[in-house]
C-alpha positions, 0 to 999 in steps of 0.5 A: 775786450778792448777792439782795435778797428783801423782803416787804410786805404789808397795813399798807403797801398798803392805805394810799396814802400808806404804799405810795409812802413804802416803794416810795421806800425800796425804789427807794434799797435797794442791790443786785439784789432781788425785791419779794413782796407779798400783799393780804389786807386790799384783798381781801377787802373788794373781796368784801365789795362783791360779796358774796363775804365771807371766811372765815378760819380761824386767819388763813388764808383759805379759797378757794372759787372765788368767793374765788380769782377776786378774789384773783387780780383784787387781787392780779395786777391791782389791787395788781401793776400799781399797784406797778409803775406806781410803781416805773416813775414811781421809775426802777425797772425792774420786772415783775409776775408771778404764779407762773404768769407764766415758770413762776416759782413751781409748787405744789400744790392743799392736800390736804384733812386736818381743814380745806379752805382750797380753791383754796390752793397750797403750794409745788413749784418755784422758777424760780430761773433765770429769777429770775436773768435778769431780776436780771442784766438789772437788772429788778426781779421784783414777784411777788404771792401767785399760783401754779400747778399746771401743769395751769391751776390758779391758787393763792392762796399764802401770801407769807410762803412765797413770799418764804421759797421763792424765797430758800432756792431762789436762795441755791444760788446766790447770797447771799441775804437776806431782809426781812418788813416788816409792821406791828410794828417787829420781834418784840416782848416787849409787843405794845402797845410798839414800844419791847419790841424783841428785836434779835437772835433765834436757835433757841434764845431762839425756843423759850423766848420761844414757852414762855412765850407772848411768842411767839404767834399771826401771828407764829409762821409768820413765824419759822417760814418765816425758820428754815425759810429760813436752815437752808436756805442762806439769808444773813440774815433780818429782821423789821421796819417799812417805814420801817425797811428802809434802816436795815437794809439798811446793818445799823442797829439796828433790827427783828428780826435772826433767826439760825440759833445760840446761836454766832452771838451772839458 
């Protein structure tokens, strides 16, 4: 079975018109597919309205108990169900899920080292049998960034990591492609110029661009996840704008394709 894992973030979710446009494109995306989403900006807005101010360190959210309650309500409730309802409108039979539903994603609370991230989960296990069963029944899993520890505790979990781990877990039995949709046209030489796309990155090019500080900050964990997925069996990884998703599915030049080795260029 060919499976596509597609991840969207706040650059789509926070804008109703963009979300509608994306879900229409997603409904036309061919083959078996899984949608993974976060929603951090919207969660921060809801938190602020309730007097819970977001605390971030190096772009990562500190999740205390109040923050966990908010992200669970926003990710698993408001955003997830809006997406599912709109997919149903587009005749896409979708099922909204957290990692706790069907024991989909089991995580462990991140241990405290130099920073205490609070109720943040690091993924241990993916229930691939459940995902395969749903996909075989033409049901689209819509997975939010909440997992559980199988001891009754929900955990806030990075949506990029969830996408990568689901892709890796399924790649043992299926051909899996991974698509990261975000607010840039791809990996850029000049982050202010969408025309400066790097169309293909392999491990050697990645190392060189990091050394030159062309790739830095939030792009590094995205690419680290991409290469980790490729090195564990995922067929292909793409990074780009949500509106270019169908072009990417058709193999058209759009966004950045991630490859493992130099020989993949020839």
